N, C-alpha and C positions, 0 to 999 in steps of 0.2 A: 545540157547547158552546162556548162564548164564555166567553172568562175576563174579570172585571172588575179594577176597581183594587184593592179589597178582595182580591181571592184573589191578587194579587201579592202584597201586602204580607202575608198569610198563608205564602203557598209561599215568601217571602224570610224570614221568620220561622222557619219550622219546618224550614229548610235551612241557617238560621244563615248567611246572605249580607247583606252590608249593600248594599242599592239606594237610591241616593240619589235625594229628593223627585223631581228634576229629570229621571228616567229610569225612572219608574214607568211611563209612558204606553210608551215607545220598549217595555220590558219586555213589557205587556201586549200589545201589536201581536206581539213576536216569538213570545209564548206562544201567539197567537191563529193565526199562521202554521204553529207546530209543529204544531196540533190539526190545522187544516186538510189538512196533509200528512198527516198519520196517516189522516185520513179519507177521502182520494184512496188511500191505500193499503187500507185495509180495501174498498175497492171491487175491487180485483183478484180474480179468480176463483180459484182455489188449491186447487181440490178434486181435481186429477189430478196434482198437483205432490208427489214425494216427498219428506219432508224431508232436509237435507243434513246430513252429517257434518262436511263440508268441502266448499269450492269446486272443489280438485282433486281426482282420483282418483288422485294418487299416492303411495305407500307410503312412506314416511319410511325412509330407512336408521337400522340401529339399531347403536351399537356392542355390542359384547361386553360386560359388564359386569366387570371383574375387581378384587378387592379387595385392594387395597394399603394399607401403612401409609404412604404418602406420598414416605418418603424426607426428610424435611425436618424431623425431631426437634428438632434443634440450632438451627435458625432459629426454629423456634416458639418452644422454651424461651429466645430471646435475649429475646423480649417480656415474658417473666413476671419479675415483681418479685423474687421470689425461686421456685428451684428446690431439689428434693431428689431424689436416685434415680431421675433422668430425668422427672419429673412438677411439677407447679405444686405449691407450697408456698403455701397459705394459711392464716392465723390461726386457732387454734381456737376452734368456734361453740357447741360443747356443751362443758358443763363435769362 
């Protein structure tokens, strides 16, 4: 499959990219190189290859999930424009 100039313009329009008129030819060549590389990858026989979840078979260390209050209530409330009873105070929205 080869990409022509009109297809480059259409892809640029659909992806909301601005491709200058003097760059369309170079972009067309880049698209065609990418498609040729994909075709080359399609020729590789992967029938006996199992899909990978990750490249490494190393199990990640997990930390204990402990729920805390963060111990920084005062620092957080300093950012509030108004606070009452240790909560953010906001204007009444519903009458």
